[in-house]
Legacy VTK file of the C-alpha trace (Angstrom):
# vtk DataFile Version 3.0
C-alpha trace
ASCII
DATASET POLYDATA
POINTS 108 float
-11.493 -19.761 -2.888
-7.886 -19.277 -1.790
-6.585 -20.063 -5.268
-9.040 -17.556 -6.746
-7.773 -14.861 -4.357
-4.142 -15.555 -5.242
-4.840 -15.482 -8.974
-6.850 -12.262 -8.566
-4.065 -10.558 -6.600
-1.451 -11.547 -9.186
-3.668 -10.370 -12.074
-4.454 -7.025 -10.424
-0.798 -6.435 -9.514
0.123 -7.229 -13.119
-2.362 -4.617 -14.363
-1.028 -2.080 -11.839
2.549 -2.709 -12.999
1.540 -2.441 -16.660
-0.267 0.866 -16.073
2.593 2.242 -13.996
5.232 1.392 -16.599
3.118 2.601 -19.510
1.468 5.766 -18.181
3.378 6.535 -14.958
0.060 6.503 -13.107
-2.313 3.853 -11.843
-6.082 3.617 -11.643
-7.566 3.959 -8.182
-10.193 1.369 -9.140
-7.451 -1.264 -9.361
-6.281 -0.286 -5.890
-9.820 -0.680 -4.534
-10.141 -4.082 -6.214
-6.786 -5.133 -4.783
-7.796 -3.969 -1.313
-11.067 -5.880 -1.564
-9.388 -9.112 -2.608
-6.730 -8.738 0.105
-9.388 -8.154 2.762
-11.366 -11.198 1.617
-8.195 -13.287 1.649
-7.135 -11.881 5.016
-10.488 -12.546 6.658
-10.297 -16.172 5.580
-6.722 -16.757 6.772
-5.897 -14.996 10.067
-9.404 -13.744 10.855
-11.078 -10.345 10.905
-9.652 -9.105 14.213
-6.096 -10.118 13.363
-6.425 -8.518 9.922
-7.350 -5.135 11.431
-4.541 -5.365 13.988
-2.021 -6.216 11.256
-3.376 -3.417 9.061
-3.089 -0.895 11.895
0.470 -1.875 12.798
1.585 -1.820 9.149
-0.122 1.521 8.521
1.595 2.964 11.600
4.922 1.835 10.169
4.164 3.558 6.830
3.134 6.772 8.611
6.377 6.664 10.626
8.463 6.232 7.470
6.698 9.053 5.624
7.106 11.268 8.696
10.831 10.560 8.849
11.133 11.304 5.107
9.268 14.583 5.625
11.631 15.556 8.449
14.698 14.545 6.456
13.793 16.583 3.377
12.604 19.525 5.482
15.908 19.613 7.376
17.899 19.111 4.181
16.119 21.988 2.392
15.901 24.102 5.588
12.194 24.704 5.045
9.018 22.652 5.291
8.942 20.438 2.220
5.905 18.700 0.767
7.287 15.300 -0.253
4.077 14.212 -1.998
4.234 14.795 -5.774
7.794 16.076 -5.431
9.664 13.018 -4.165
6.944 10.367 -3.929
3.603 10.151 -5.713
0.176 9.888 -4.134
-0.342 6.608 -6.005
2.711 5.156 -4.302
1.359 6.121 -0.890
-2.062 4.647 -1.680
-0.392 1.458 -2.901
1.524 1.185 0.390
-1.738 1.609 2.326
-3.411 -1.141 0.280
-0.448 -3.489 0.737
-0.788 -3.060 4.518
-3.681 -5.533 4.314
-1.544 -8.177 2.612
1.121 -8.950 5.197
1.582 -9.612 8.870
3.730 -6.993 10.627
6.709 -9.354 10.775
6.611 -9.961 7.015
5.810 -6.339 6.204
LINES 1 109
108 0 1 2 3 4 5 6 7 8 9 10 11 12 13 14 15 16 17 18 19 20 21 22 23 24 25 26 27 28 29 30 31 32 33 34 35 36 37 38 39 40 41 42 43 44 45 46 47 48 49 50 51 52 53 54 55 56 57 58 59 60 61 62 63 64 65 66 67 68 69 70 71 72 73 74 75 76 77 78 79 80 81 82 83 84 85 86 87 88 89 90 91 92 93 94 95 96 97 98 99 100 101 102 103 104 105 106 107
Protein backbone atom coordinates (compact mmCIF):
# COMPACT_ATOMS: atom_id res chain seq x y z
CA UNK A 1 0.00 0.00 0.00
CA UNK A 2 2.84 2.38 0.84
CA UNK A 3 4.51 1.78 -2.51
CA UNK A 4 1.21 2.46 -4.27
CA UNK A 5 0.87 5.78 -2.42
CA UNK A 6 4.40 6.84 -3.34
CA UNK A 7 3.92 5.94 -6.99
CA UNK A 8 0.57 7.76 -7.03
CA UNK A 9 2.06 10.92 -5.50
CA UNK A 10 4.93 10.94 -8.00
CA UNK A 11 2.55 10.37 -10.94
CA UNK A 12 0.14 13.11 -9.83
CA UNK A 13 2.98 15.57 -9.19
CA UNK A 14 4.33 14.76 -12.66
CA UNK A 15 0.94 15.55 -14.20
CA UNK A 16 0.73 18.79 -12.19
CA UNK A 17 4.19 19.83 -13.39
CA UNK A 18 3.35 18.96 -17.00
CA UNK A 19 0.12 20.98 -16.88
CA UNK A 20 1.83 23.92 -15.19
CA UNK A 21 4.65 24.07 -17.73
CA UNK A 22 2.35 23.57 -20.70
CA UNK A 23 -0.71 25.68 -19.84
CA UNK A 24 0.42 27.81 -16.88
CA UNK A 25 -2.52 26.44 -14.90
CA UNK A 26 -3.32 23.22 -13.12
CA UNK A 27 -6.49 21.18 -12.72
CA UNK A 28 -8.10 21.31 -9.30
CA UNK A 29 -9.05 17.64 -9.70
CA UNK A 30 -5.36 16.72 -9.60
CA UNK A 31 -4.98 18.70 -6.40
CA UNK A 32 -7.92 16.84 -4.84
CA UNK A 33 -6.44 13.50 -5.92
CA UNK A 34 -3.07 14.50 -4.48
CA UNK A 35 -4.68 15.56 -1.21
CA UNK A 36 -6.56 12.27 -1.00
CA UNK A 37 -3.46 10.17 -1.57
CA UNK A 38 -1.45 12.25 0.92
CA UNK A 39 -4.17 11.88 3.56
CA UNK A 40 -4.33 8.11 3.02
CA UNK A 41 -0.54 7.90 3.26
CA UNK A 42 -0.47 10.18 6.30
CA UNK A 43 -3.12 8.22 8.17
CA UNK A 44 -1.11 5.05 7.70
CA UNK A 45 2.23 6.51 8.81
CA UNK A 46 1.93 8.97 11.73
CA UNK A 47 -1.77 8.43 12.46
CA UNK A 48 -4.91 10.51 12.02
CA UNK A 49 -4.43 12.82 15.01
CA UNK A 50 -0.81 13.57 14.19
CA UNK A 51 -1.73 14.21 10.55
CA UNK A 52 -4.28 16.89 11.52
CA UNK A 53 -1.84 18.50 13.95
CA UNK A 54 0.89 18.57 11.29
CA UNK A 55 -1.57 19.93 8.73
CA UNK A 56 -2.70 22.69 11.09
CA UNK A 57 0.84 23.76 11.98
CA UNK A 58 1.94 23.76 8.33
CA UNK A 59 -1.17 25.66 7.24
CA UNK A 60 -0.53 28.25 9.96
CA UNK A 61 2.98 28.70 8.59
CA UNK A 62 1.62 29.25 5.05
CA UNK A 63 -0.94 31.77 6.32
CA UNK A 64 1.83 33.62 8.18
CA UNK A 65 4.00 33.76 5.05
CA UNK A 66 1.15 34.99 2.84
CA UNK A 67 0.27 37.59 5.49
CA UNK A 68 3.85 38.85 5.59
CA UNK A 69 3.91 39.02 1.77
CA UNK A 70 0.64 40.98 1.82
CA UNK A 71 2.09 43.44 4.34
CA UNK A 72 5.34 43.77 2.41
CA UNK A 73 3.68 44.55 -0.92
CA UNK A 74 1.10 46.82 0.72
CA UNK A 75 3.84 48.84 2.43
CA UNK A 76 5.96 48.88 -0.73
CA UNK A 77 3.07 50.16 -2.89
CA UNK A 78 1.69 52.38 -0.08
CA UNK A 79 -1.80 50.97 -0.55
CA UNK A 80 -3.55 47.69 0.17
CA UNK A 81 -2.39 45.25 -2.49
CA UNK A 82 -4.10 42.03 -3.50
CA UNK A 83 -1.17 39.64 -4.00
CA UNK A 84 -3.34 36.84 -5.40
CA UNK A 85 -3.33 36.79 -9.23
CA UNK A 86 -0.89 39.70 -9.25
CA UNK A 87 2.19 38.23 -7.59
CA UNK A 88 1.14 34.66 -6.80
CA UNK A 89 -1.58 32.53 -8.37
CA UNK A 90 -4.49 30.87 -6.62
CA UNK A 91 -3.24 27.50 -7.90
CA UNK A 92 0.06 28.06 -6.12
CA UNK A 93 -1.74 28.77 -2.86
CA UNK A 94 -3.95 25.69 -3.24
CA UNK A 95 -0.87 23.60 -4.00
CA UNK A 96 0.79 24.85 -0.79
CA UNK A 97 -2.34 23.92 1.19
CA UNK A 98 -2.34 20.41 -0.30
CA UNK A 99 1.37 19.95 0.41
CA UNK A 100 0.70 20.77 4.08
CA UNK A 101 -0.58 17.19 4.41
CA UNK A 102 2.66 15.71 3.08
CA UNK A 103 5.24 16.80 5.63
CA UNK A 104 5.80 17.07 9.34
CA UNK A 105 6.30 20.65 10.55
CA UNK A 106 10.04 20.14 10.95
CA UNK A 107 10.42 18.95 7.35
CA UNK A 108 7.97 21.51 5.99
